[in-house]
PDB file of N, CA, C, O and CB in Angstrom:
ATOM      1  N   MET A   1      48.457   0.640 -11.396  1.00  0.00           N
ATOM      2  CA  MET A   1      47.102   0.428 -10.968  1.00  0.00           C
ATOM      3  C   MET A   1      46.458  -0.624 -11.867  1.00  0.00           C
ATOM      4  O   MET A   1      46.598  -0.580 -13.090  1.00  0.00           O
ATOM      5  CB  MET A   1      46.308   1.747 -10.991  1.00  0.00           C
ATOM      6  N   VAL A   2      45.763  -1.551 -11.259  1.00  0.00           N
ATOM      7  CA  VAL A   2      45.054  -2.620 -11.960  1.00  0.00           C
ATOM      8  C   VAL A   2      43.560  -2.374 -11.760  1.00  0.00           C
ATOM      9  O   VAL A   2      43.134  -2.031 -10.657  1.00  0.00           O
ATOM     10  CB  VAL A   2      45.483  -4.053 -11.433  1.00  0.00           C
ATOM     11  N   THR A   3      42.775  -2.541 -12.793  1.00  0.00           N
ATOM     12  CA  THR A   3      41.331  -2.399 -12.671  1.00  0.00           C
ATOM     13  C   THR A   3      40.727  -3.776 -12.435  1.00  0.00           C
ATOM     14  O   THR A   3      40.831  -4.666 -13.279  1.00  0.00           O
ATOM     15  CB  THR A   3      40.720  -1.730 -13.938  1.00  0.00           C
ATOM     16  N   VAL A   4      40.091  -3.942 -11.268  1.00  0.00           N
ATOM     17  CA  VAL A   4      39.455  -5.220 -10.922  1.00  0.00           C
ATOM     18  C   VAL A   4      37.970  -4.953 -10.721  1.00  0.00           C
ATOM     19  O   VAL A   4      37.580  -4.165  -9.859  1.00  0.00           O
ATOM     20  CB  VAL A   4      40.099  -5.864  -9.629  1.00  0.00           C
ATOM     21  N   ASN A   5      37.148  -5.619 -11.525  1.00  0.00           N
ATOM     22  CA  ASN A   5      35.695  -5.454 -11.469  1.00  0.00           C
ATOM     23  C   ASN A   5      35.303  -3.975 -11.476  1.00  0.00           C
ATOM     24  O   ASN A   5      34.410  -3.546 -10.745  1.00  0.00           O
ATOM     25  CB  ASN A   5      35.130  -6.141 -10.218  1.00  0.00           C
ATOM     26  N   GLY A   6      36.003  -3.205 -12.329  1.00  0.00           N
ATOM     27  CA  GLY A   6      35.659  -1.805 -12.517  1.00  0.00           C
ATOM     28  C   GLY A   6      36.272  -0.825 -11.529  1.00  0.00           C
ATOM     29  O   GLY A   6      36.057   0.381 -11.652  1.00  0.00           O
ATOM     30  N   GLU A   7      37.030  -1.312 -10.551  1.00  0.00           N
ATOM     31  CA  GLU A   7      37.637  -0.432  -9.555  1.00  0.00           C
ATOM     32  C   GLU A   7      39.162  -0.510  -9.621  1.00  0.00           C
ATOM     33  O   GLU A   7      39.722  -1.590  -9.807  1.00  0.00           O
ATOM     34  CB  GLU A   7      37.146  -0.798  -8.143  1.00  0.00           C
ATOM     35  N   GLY A   8      39.823   0.620  -9.471  1.00  0.00           N
ATOM     36  CA  GLY A   8      41.278   0.651  -9.458  1.00  0.00           C
ATOM     37  C   GLY A   8      41.822   0.117  -8.142  1.00  0.00           C
ATOM     38  O   GLY A   8      41.419   0.570  -7.070  1.00  0.00           O
ATOM     39  N   VAL A   9      42.734  -0.844  -8.218  1.00  0.00           N
ATOM     40  CA  VAL A   9      43.369  -1.400  -7.024  1.00  0.00           C
ATOM     41  C   VAL A   9      44.876  -1.442  -7.219  1.00  0.00           C
ATOM     42  O   VAL A   9      45.364  -1.518  -8.346  1.00  0.00           O
ATOM     43  CB  VAL A   9      42.824  -2.815  -6.714  1.00  0.00           C
ATOM     44  N   ASN A  10      45.598  -1.392  -6.129  1.00  0.00           N
ATOM     45  CA  ASN A  10      47.054  -1.420  -6.164  1.00  0.00           C
ATOM     46  C   ASN A  10      47.506  -2.878  -6.058  1.00  0.00           C
ATOM     47  O   ASN A  10      47.890  -3.340  -4.983  1.00  0.00           O
ATOM     48  CB  ASN A  10      47.670  -0.547  -5.012  1.00  0.00           C
ATOM     49  N   ALA A  11      47.455  -3.597  -7.182  1.00  0.00           N
ATOM     50  CA  ALA A  11      47.762  -5.019  -7.166  1.00  0.00           C
ATOM     51  C   ALA A  11      48.885  -5.389  -8.131  1.00  0.00           C
ATOM     52  O   ALA A  11      49.198  -6.571  -8.280  1.00  0.00           O
ATOM     53  CB  ALA A  11      46.526  -5.809  -7.499  1.00  0.00           C
ATOM     54  N   ALA A  12      49.490  -4.416  -8.783  1.00  0.00           N
ATOM     55  CA  ALA A  12      50.568  -4.704  -9.728  1.00  0.00           C
ATOM     56  C   ALA A  12      51.715  -5.399  -9.010  1.00  0.00           C
ATOM     57  O   ALA A  12      52.106  -5.003  -7.912  1.00  0.00           O
ATOM     58  CB  ALA A  12      51.064  -3.409 -10.409  1.00  0.00           C
ATOM     59  N   GLY A  13      52.245  -6.435  -9.640  1.00  0.00           N
ATOM     60  CA  GLY A  13      53.353  -7.200  -9.062  1.00  0.00           C
ATOM     61  C   GLY A  13      52.904  -8.440  -8.306  1.00  0.00           C
ATOM     62  O   GLY A  13      53.726  -9.298  -7.986  1.00  0.00           O
ATOM     63  N   LYS A  14      51.625  -8.545  -8.018  1.00  0.00           N
ATOM     64  CA  LYS A  14      51.095  -9.732  -7.331  1.00  0.00           C
ATOM     65  C   LYS A  14      50.608 -10.729  -8.356  1.00  0.00           C
ATOM     66  O   LYS A  14      50.245 -10.358  -9.472  1.00  0.00           O
ATOM     67  CB  LYS A  14      49.950  -9.355  -6.357  1.00  0.00           C
ATOM     68  N   THR A  15      50.599 -12.003  -7.976  1.00  0.00           N
ATOM     69  CA  THR A  15      49.965 -12.984  -8.860  1.00  0.00           C
ATOM     70  C   THR A  15      48.457 -12.859  -8.684  1.00  0.00           C
ATOM     71  O   THR A  15      47.981 -12.305  -7.693  1.00  0.00           O
ATOM     72  CB  THR A  15      50.457 -14.451  -8.550  1.00  0.00           C
ATOM     73  N   VAL A  16      47.723 -13.372  -9.640  1.00  0.00           N
ATOM     74  CA  VAL A  16      46.268 -13.357  -9.546  1.00  0.00           C
ATOM     75  C   VAL A  16      45.832 -14.099  -8.283  1.00  0.00           C
ATOM     76  O   VAL A  16      44.920 -13.648  -7.589  1.00  0.00           O
ATOM     77  CB  VAL A  16      45.627 -13.995 -10.808  1.00  0.00           C
ATOM     78  N   MET A  17      46.470 -15.231  -7.975  1.00  0.00           N
ATOM     79  CA  MET A  17      46.113 -16.005  -6.784  1.00  0.00           C
ATOM     80  C   MET A  17      46.345 -15.187  -5.513  1.00  0.00           C
ATOM     81  O   MET A  17      45.518 -15.211  -4.602  1.00  0.00           O
ATOM     82  CB  MET A  17      46.928 -17.313  -6.729  1.00  0.00           C
ATOM     83  N   GLN A  18      47.449 -14.473  -5.450  1.00  0.00           N
ATOM     84  CA  GLN A  18      47.717 -13.631  -4.277  1.00  0.00           C
ATOM     85  C   GLN A  18      46.608 -12.606  -4.100  1.00  0.00           C
ATOM     86  O   GLN A  18      46.115 -12.399  -2.991  1.00  0.00           O
ATOM     87  CB  GLN A  18      49.083 -12.922  -4.412  1.00  0.00           C
ATOM     88  N   TYR A  19      46.218 -11.966  -5.194  1.00  0.00           N
ATOM     89  CA  TYR A  19      45.160 -10.963  -5.101  1.00  0.00           C
ATOM     90  C   TYR A  19      43.843 -11.604  -4.669  1.00  0.00           C
ATOM     91  O   TYR A  19      43.151 -11.071  -3.802  1.00  0.00           O
ATOM     92  CB  TYR A  19      44.985 -10.242  -6.446  1.00  0.00           C
ATOM     93  N   ILE A  20      43.493 -12.734  -5.262  1.00  0.00           N
ATOM     94  CA  ILE A  20      42.239 -13.421  -4.922  1.00  0.00           C
ATOM     95  C   ILE A  20      42.190 -13.743  -3.432  1.00  0.00           C
ATOM     96  O   ILE A  20      41.183 -13.493  -2.770  1.00  0.00           O
ATOM     97  CB  ILE A  20      42.085 -14.717  -5.750  1.00  0.00           C
ATOM     98  N   GLU A  21      43.277 -14.295  -2.911  1.00  0.00           N
ATOM     99  CA  GLU A  21      43.311 -14.662  -1.494  1.00  0.00           C
ATOM    100  C   GLU A  21      43.232 -13.427  -0.598  1.00  0.00           C
ATOM    101  O   GLU A  21      42.502 -13.427   0.393  1.00  0.00           O
ATOM    102  CB  GLU A  21      44.585 -15.456  -1.181  1.00  0.00           C
ATOM    103  N   GLU A  22      43.983 -12.369  -0.940  1.00  0.00           N
ATOM    104  CA  GLU A  22      43.968 -11.144  -0.135  1.00  0.00           C
ATOM    105  C   GLU A  22      42.604 -10.464  -0.160  1.00  0.00           C
ATOM    106  O   GLU A  22      42.208  -9.829   0.816  1.00  0.00           O
ATOM    107  CB  GLU A  22      45.034 -10.175  -0.632  1.00  0.00           C
ATOM    108  N   ALA A  23      41.887 -10.595  -1.269  1.00  0.00           N
ATOM    109  CA  ALA A  23      40.578  -9.954  -1.402  1.00  0.00           C
ATOM    110  C   ALA A  23      39.467 -10.789  -0.767  1.00  0.00           C
ATOM    111  O   ALA A  23      38.323 -10.342  -0.685  1.00  0.00           O
ATOM    112  CB  ALA A  23      40.261  -9.709  -2.874  1.00  0.00           C
ATOM    113  N   GLY A  24      39.802 -12.004  -0.315  1.00  0.00           N
ATOM    114  CA  GLY A  24      38.823 -12.822   0.389  1.00  0.00           C
ATOM    115  C   GLY A  24      37.984 -13.737  -0.488  1.00  0.00           C
ATOM    116  O   GLY A  24      36.973 -14.273  -0.034  1.00  0.00           O
ATOM    117  N   TYR A  25      38.387 -13.921  -1.728  1.00  0.00           N
ATOM    118  CA  TYR A  25      37.670 -14.844  -2.612  1.00  0.00           C
ATOM    119  C   TYR A  25      38.101 -16.280  -2.340  1.00  0.00           C
ATOM    120  O   TYR A  25      39.223 -16.528  -1.899  1.00  0.00           O
ATOM    121  CB  TYR A  25      37.915 -14.484  -4.093  1.00  0.00           C
ATOM    122  N   ASN A  26      37.206 -17.216  -2.604  1.00  0.00           N
ATOM    123  CA  ASN A  26      37.529 -18.636  -2.569  1.00  0.00           C
ATOM    124  C   ASN A  26      37.982 -19.013  -3.978  1.00  0.00           C
ATOM    125  O   ASN A  26      37.179 -18.977  -4.910  1.00  0.00           O
ATOM    126  CB  ASN A  26      36.295 -19.513  -2.092  1.00  0.00           C
ATOM    127  N   ALA A  27      39.234 -19.367  -4.144  1.00  0.00           N
ATOM    128  CA  ALA A  27      39.804 -19.629  -5.469  1.00  0.00           C
ATOM    129  C   ALA A  27      39.098 -20.774  -6.199  1.00  0.00           C
ATOM    130  O   ALA A  27      39.138 -20.843  -7.427  1.00  0.00           O
ATOM    131  CB  ALA A  27      41.281 -19.946  -5.338  1.00  0.00           C
ATOM    132  N   GLN A  28      38.464 -21.655  -5.459  1.00  0.00           N
ATOM    133  CA  GLN A  28      37.760 -22.772  -6.086  1.00  0.00           C
ATOM    134  C   GLN A  28      36.415 -22.349  -6.674  1.00  0.00           C
ATOM    135  O   GLN A  28      35.811 -23.092  -7.448  1.00  0.00           O
ATOM    136  CB  GLN A  28      37.550 -23.886  -5.075  1.00  0.00           C
ATOM    137  N   ARG A  29      35.948 -21.151  -6.305  1.00  0.00           N
ATOM    138  CA  ARG A  29      34.615 -20.718  -6.717  1.00  0.00           C
ATOM    139  C   ARG A  29      34.632 -19.476  -7.594  1.00  0.00           C
ATOM    140  O   ARG A  29      33.628 -18.770  -7.685  1.00  0.00           O
ATOM    141  CB  ARG A  29      33.771 -20.460  -5.508  1.00  0.00           C
ATOM    142  N   VAL A  30      35.766 -19.198  -8.242  1.00  0.00           N
ATOM    143  CA  VAL A  30      35.842 -18.014  -9.095  1.00  0.00           C
ATOM    144  C   VAL A  30      36.296 -18.366 -10.508  1.00  0.00           C
ATOM    145  O   VAL A  30      36.943 -19.386 -10.746  1.00  0.00           O
ATOM    146  CB  VAL A  30      36.790 -16.989  -8.487  1.00  0.00           C
ATOM    147  N   VAL A  31      35.938 -17.501 -11.413  1.00  0.00           N
ATOM    148  CA  VAL A  31      36.473 -17.510 -12.773  1.00  0.00           C
ATOM    149  C   VAL A  31      37.100 -16.141 -12.960  1.00  0.00           C
ATOM    150  O   VAL A  31      36.505 -15.125 -12.600  1.00  0.00           O
ATOM    151  CB  VAL A  31      35.353 -17.817 -13.874  1.00  0.00           C
ATOM    152  N   VAL A  32      38.299 -16.113 -13.523  1.00  0.00           N
ATOM    153  CA  VAL A  32      39.029 -14.852 -13.674  1.00  0.00           C
ATOM    154  C   VAL A  32      39.309 -14.594 -15.147  1.00  0.00           C
ATOM    155  O   VAL A  32      39.793 -15.461 -15.874  1.00  0.00           O
ATOM    156  CB  VAL A  32      40.351 -14.876 -12.867  1.00  0.00           C
ATOM    157  N   GLU A  33      38.989 -13.373 -15.562  1.00  0.00           N
ATOM    158  CA  GLU A  33      39.287 -12.914 -16.914  1.00  0.00           C
ATOM    159  C   GLU A  33      40.288 -11.777 -16.788  1.00  0.00           C
ATOM    160  O   GLU A  33      40.041 -10.799 -16.082  1.00  0.00           O
ATOM    161  CB  GLU A  33      37.986 -12.459 -17.679  1.00  0.00           C
ATOM    162  N   LYS A  34      41.415 -11.906 -17.473  1.00  0.00           N
ATOM    163  CA  LYS A  34      42.450 -10.863 -17.461  1.00  0.00           C
ATOM    164  C   LYS A  34      42.647 -10.379 -18.883  1.00  0.00           C
ATOM    165  O   LYS A  34      43.010 -11.151 -19.770  1.00  0.00           O
ATOM    166  CB  LYS A  34      43.798 -11.392 -16.857  1.00  0.00           C
ATOM    167  N   ASN A  35      42.407  -9.104 -19.090  1.00  0.00           N
ATOM    168  CA  ASN A  35      42.559  -8.506 -20.426  1.00  0.00           C
ATOM    169  C   ASN A  35      41.815  -9.305 -21.498  1.00  0.00           C
ATOM    170  O   ASN A  35      42.348  -9.598 -22.568  1.00  0.00           O
ATOM    171  CB  ASN A  35      44.042  -8.407 -20.794  1.00  0.00           C
ATOM    172  N   LEU A  36      40.565  -9.646 -21.172  1.00  0.00           N
ATOM    173  CA  LEU A  36      39.635 -10.346 -22.069  1.00  0.00           C
ATOM    174  C   LEU A  36      39.977 -11.811 -22.328  1.00  0.00           C
ATOM    175  O   LEU A  36      39.417 -12.417 -23.241  1.00  0.00           O
ATOM    176  CB  LEU A  36      39.582  -9.634 -23.373  1.00  0.00           C
ATOM    177  N   VAL A  37      40.882 -12.391 -21.546  1.00  0.00           N
ATOM    178  CA  VAL A  37      41.238 -13.805 -21.683  1.00  0.00           C
ATOM    179  C   VAL A  37      40.917 -14.512 -20.374  1.00  0.00           C
ATOM    180  O   VAL A  37      41.373 -14.095 -19.310  1.00  0.00           O
ATOM    181  CB  VAL A  37      42.749 -13.979 -22.058  1.00  0.00           C
ATOM    182  N   ILE A  38      40.125 -15.590 -20.453  1.00  0.00           N
ATOM    183  CA  ILE A  38      39.789 -16.343 -19.253  1.00  0.00           C
ATOM    184  C   ILE A  38      40.994 -17.199 -18.859  1.00  0.00           C
ATOM    185  O   ILE A  38      41.542 -17.937 -19.677  1.00  0.00           O
ATOM    186  CB  ILE A  38      38.521 -17.229 -19.481  1.00  0.00           C
ATOM    187  N   LEU A  39      41.392 -17.085 -17.591  1.00  0.00           N
ATOM    188  CA  LEU A  39      42.545 -17.837 -17.094  1.00  0.00           C
ATOM    189  C   LEU A  39      42.120 -19.215 -16.607  1.00  0.00           C
ATOM    190  O   LEU A  39      41.057 -19.382 -16.010  1.00  0.00           O
ATOM    191  CB  LEU A  39      43.242 -17.068 -15.963  1.00  0.00           C
ATOM    192  N   LYS A  40      42.975 -20.201 -16.875  1.00  0.00           N
ATOM    193  CA  LYS A  40      42.760 -21.539 -16.333  1.00  0.00           C
ATOM    194  C   LYS A  40      43.167 -21.532 -14.870  1.00  0.00           C
ATOM    195  O   LYS A  40      43.978 -20.705 -14.453  1.00  0.00           O
ATOM    196  CB  LYS A  40      43.559 -22.615 -17.132  1.00  0.00           C
ATOM    197  N   LYS A  41      42.614 -22.442 -14.094  1.00  0.00           N
ATOM    198  CA  LYS A  41      42.902 -22.490 -12.648  1.00  0.00           C
ATOM    199  C   LYS A  41      44.407 -22.586 -12.382  1.00  0.00           C
ATOM    200  O   LYS A  41      44.908 -21.950 -11.455  1.00  0.00           O
ATOM    201  CB  LYS A  41      42.178 -23.689 -11.996  1.00  0.00           C
ATOM    202  N   ASP A  42      45.134 -23.372 -13.182  1.00  0.00           N
ATOM    203  CA  ASP A  42      46.572 -23.525 -12.929  1.00  0.00           C
ATOM    204  C   ASP A  42      47.386 -22.288 -13.329  1.00  0.00           C
ATOM    205  O   ASP A  42      48.574 -22.207 -13.018  1.00  0.00           O
ATOM    206  CB  ASP A  42      47.096 -24.737 -13.680  1.00  0.00           C
ATOM    207  N   GLU A  43      46.767 -21.336 -14.007  1.00  0.00           N
ATOM    208  CA  GLU A  43      47.454 -20.095 -14.379  1.00  0.00           C
ATOM    209  C   GLU A  43      47.338 -19.017 -13.299  1.00  0.00           C
ATOM    210  O   GLU A  43      48.064 -18.024 -13.342  1.00  0.00           O
ATOM    211  CB  GLU A  43      46.894 -19.566 -15.689  1.00  0.00           C
ATOM    212  N   LEU A  44      46.438 -19.199 -12.338  1.00  0.00           N
ATOM    213  CA  LEU A  44      46.206 -18.166 -11.326  1.00  0.00           C
ATOM    214  C   LEU A  44      47.444 -17.900 -10.481  1.00  0.00           C
ATOM    215  O   LEU A  44      47.693 -16.755 -10.102  1.00  0.00           O
ATOM    216  CB  LEU A  44      45.052 -18.568 -10.427  1.00  0.00           C
ATOM    217  N   SER A  45      48.232 -18.941 -10.176  1.00  0.00           N
ATOM    218  CA  SER A  45      49.416 -18.734  -9.332  1.00  0.00           C
ATOM    219  C   SER A  45      50.642 -18.281 -10.112  1.00  0.00           C
ATOM    220  O   SER A  45      51.645 -17.898  -9.510  1.00  0.00           O
ATOM    221  CB  SER A  45      49.744 -20.004  -8.596  1.00  0.00           C
ATOM    222  N   THR A  46      50.581 -18.316 -11.428  1.00  0.00           N
ATOM    223  CA  THR A  46      51.751 -17.928 -12.214  1.00  0.00           C
ATOM    224  C   THR A  46      51.553 -16.633 -13.000  1.00  0.00           C
ATOM    225  O   THR A  46      52.519 -16.062 -13.506  1.00  0.00           O
ATOM    226  CB  THR A  46      52.108 -19.035 -13.163  1.00  0.00           C
ATOM    227  N   THR A  47      50.321 -16.171 -13.104  1.00  0.00           N
ATOM    228  CA  THR A  47      50.036 -14.952 -13.859  1.00  0.00           C
ATOM    229  C   THR A  47      50.206 -13.740 -12.952  1.00  0.00           C
ATOM    230  O   THR A  47      49.530 -13.614 -11.931  1.00  0.00           O
ATOM    231  CB  THR A  47      48.604 -14.990 -14.456  1.00  0.00           C
ATOM    232  N   VAL A  48      51.118 -12.851 -13.335  1.00  0.00           N
ATOM    233  CA  VAL A  48      51.415 -11.654 -12.537  1.00  0.00           C
ATOM    234  C   VAL A  48      50.630 -10.473 -13.097  1.00  0.00           C
ATOM    235  O   VAL A  48      50.598 -10.246 -14.306  1.00  0.00           O
ATOM    236  CB  VAL A  48      52.948 -11.344 -12.533  1.00  0.00           C
ATOM    237  N   LEU A  49      50.003  -9.734 -12.199  1.00  0.00           N
ATOM    238  CA  LEU A  49      49.255  -8.541 -12.592  1.00  0.00           C
ATOM    239  C   LEU A  49      50.216  -7.385 -12.849  1.00  0.00           C
ATOM    240  O   LEU A  49      51.195  -7.200 -12.126  1.00  0.00           O
ATOM    241  CB  LEU A  49      48.224  -8.156 -11.503  1.00  0.00           C
ATOM    242  N   GLU A  50      49.917  -6.609 -13.895  1.00  0.00           N
ATOM    243  CA  GLU A  50      50.758  -5.473 -14.265  1.00  0.00           C
ATOM    244  C   GLU A  50      49.902  -4.214 -14.345  1.00  0.00           C
ATOM    245  O   GLU A  50      48.691  -4.282 -14.555  1.00  0.00           O
ATOM    246  CB  GLU A  50      51.479  -5.731 -15.616  1.00  0.00           C
ATOM    247  N   ASP A  51      50.557  -3.055 -14.173  1.00  0.00           N
ATOM    248  CA  ASP A  51      49.841  -1.787 -14.320  1.00  0.00           C
ATOM    249  C   ASP A  51      49.108  -1.767 -15.658  1.00  0.00           C
ATOM    250  O   ASP A  51      49.668  -2.134 -16.690  1.00  0.00           O
ATOM    251  CB  ASP A  51      50.817  -0.582 -14.213  1.00  0.00           C
ATOM    252  N   GLY A  52      47.854  -1.336 -15.627  1.00  0.00           N
ATOM    253  CA  GLY A  52      47.060  -1.235 -16.851  1.00  0.00           C
ATOM    254  C   GLY A  52      46.215  -2.456 -17.141  1.00  0.00           C
ATOM    255  O   GLY A  52      45.360  -2.411 -18.025  1.00  0.00           O
ATOM    256  N   ASP A  53      46.431  -3.559 -16.414  1.00  0.00           N
ATOM    257  CA  ASP A  53      45.613  -4.759 -16.629  1.00  0.00           C
ATOM    258  C   ASP A  53      44.176  -4.501 -16.202  1.00  0.00           C
ATOM    259  O   ASP A  53      43.908  -3.721 -15.288  1.00  0.00           O
ATOM    260  CB  ASP A  53      46.192  -5.964 -15.855  1.00  0.00           C
ATOM    261  N   THR A  54      43.261  -5.174 -16.885  1.00  0.00           N
ATOM    262  CA  THR A  54      41.852  -5.157 -16.519  1.00  0.00           C
ATOM    263  C   THR A  54      41.455  -6.581 -16.170  1.00  0.00           C
ATOM    264  O   THR A  54      41.634  -7.499 -16.970  1.00  0.00           O
ATOM    265  CB  THR A  54      40.959  -4.578 -17.673  1.00  0.00           C
ATOM    266  N   VAL A  55      40.911  -6.759 -14.965  1.00  0.00           N
ATOM    267  CA  VAL A  55      40.574  -8.091 -14.462  1.00  0.00           C
ATOM    268  C   VAL A  55      39.107  -8.108 -14.043  1.00  0.00           C
ATOM    269  O   VAL A  55      38.622  -7.182 -13.393  1.00  0.00           O
ATOM    270  CB  VAL A  55      41.495  -8.491 -13.266  1.00  0.00           C
ATOM    271  N   GLU A  56      38.420  -9.161 -14.422  1.00  0.00           N
ATOM    272  CA  GLU A  56      37.055  -9.398 -13.952  1.00  0.00           C
ATOM    273  C   GLU A  56      37.072 -10.702 -13.179  1.00  0.00           C
ATOM    274  O   GLU A  56      37.584 -11.711 -13.664  1.00  0.00           O
ATOM    275  CB  GLU A  56      36.021  -9.448 -15.142  1.00  0.00           C
ATOM    276  N   ILE A  57      36.514 -10.686 -11.979  1.00  0.00           N
ATOM    277  CA  ILE A  57      36.434 -11.885 -11.156  1.00  0.00           C
ATOM    278  C   ILE A  57      34.964 -12.194 -10.944  1.00  0.00           C
ATOM    279  O   ILE A  57      34.217 -11.384 -10.397  1.00  0.00           O
ATOM    280  CB  ILE A  57      37.182 -11.703  -9.790  1.00  0.00           C
ATOM    281  N   LEU A  58      34.562 -13.373 -11.384  1.00  0.00           N
ATOM    282  CA  LEU A  58      33.195 -13.836 -11.170  1.00  0.00           C
ATOM    283  C   LEU A  58      33.223 -14.834 -10.044  1.00  0.00           C
ATOM    284  O   LEU A  58      33.955 -15.823 -10.091  1.00  0.00           O
ATOM    285  CB  LEU A  58      32.583 -14.459 -12.459  1.00  0.00           C
ATOM    286  N   ASN A  59      32.420 -14.572  -9.026  1.00  0.00           N
ATOM    287  CA  ASN A  59      32.374 -15.405  -7.832  1.00  0.00           C
ATOM    288  C   ASN A  59      31.061 -16.172  -7.820  1.00  0.00           C
ATOM    289  O   ASN A  59      29.994 -15.561  -7.772  1.00  0.00           O
ATOM    290  CB  ASN A  59      32.530 -14.550  -6.543  1.00  0.00           C
ATOM    291  N   PHE A  60      31.117 -17.499  -7.862  1.00  0.00           N
ATOM    292  CA  PHE A  60      29.915 -18.309  -7.881  1.00  0.00           C
ATOM    293  C   PHE A  60      29.438 -18.563  -6.459  1.00  0.00           C
ATOM    294  O   PHE A  60      30.223 -18.909  -5.577  1.00  0.00           O
ATOM    295  CB  PHE A  60      30.164 -19.634  -8.613  1.00  0.00           C
ATOM    296  N   VAL A  61      28.144 -18.386  -6.254  1.00  0.00           N
ATOM    297  CA  VAL A  61      27.556 -18.541  -4.935  1.00  0.00           C
ATOM    298  C   VAL A  61      26.418 -19.547  -5.040  1.00  0.00           C
ATOM    299  O   VAL A  61      25.555 -19.436  -5.911  1.00  0.00           O
ATOM    300  CB  VAL A  61      27.056 -17.176  -4.371  1.00  0.00           C
ATOM    301  N   GLY A  62      26.424 -20.537  -4.135  1.00  0.00           N
ATOM    302  CA  GLY A  62      25.343 -21.515  -4.124  1.00  0.00           C
ATOM    303  C   GLY A  62      24.147 -20.971  -3.362  1.00  0.00           C
ATOM    304  O   GLY A  62      24.276 -20.045  -2.562  1.00  0.00           O
ATOM    305  N   GLY A  63      23.033 -21.528  -3.604  1.00  0.00           N
ATOM    306  CA  GLY A  63      21.815 -21.099  -2.910  1.00  0.00           C
ATOM    307  C   GLY A  63      20.736 -22.134  -3.077  1.00  0.00           C
ATOM    308  O   GLY A  63      20.888 -23.114  -3.805  1.00  0.00           O
ATOM    309  N   GLY A  64      19.683 -21.904  -2.412  1.00  0.00           N
ATOM    310  CA  GLY A  64      18.601 -22.868  -2.598  1.00  0.00           C
ATOM    311  C   GLY A  64      17.526 -22.698  -1.586  1.00  0.00           C
ATOM    312  O   GLY A  64      16.539 -23.434  -1.604  1.00  0.00           O
TER     313      GLY A  64
END
């Protein structure tokens, strides 16, 4: 089980990018922190989520 934004999700074994896309986020508009480390955009497709990981996804929204 992986904790994403405070909720337990079954995402172990997926890359961060896979999870972002499946969850409906726009990868160009998010910042991802995994286990207190902010990931670079090029790390999203290579970083694999593991049981016990804690992930925070910040989604930027424009407005005006």
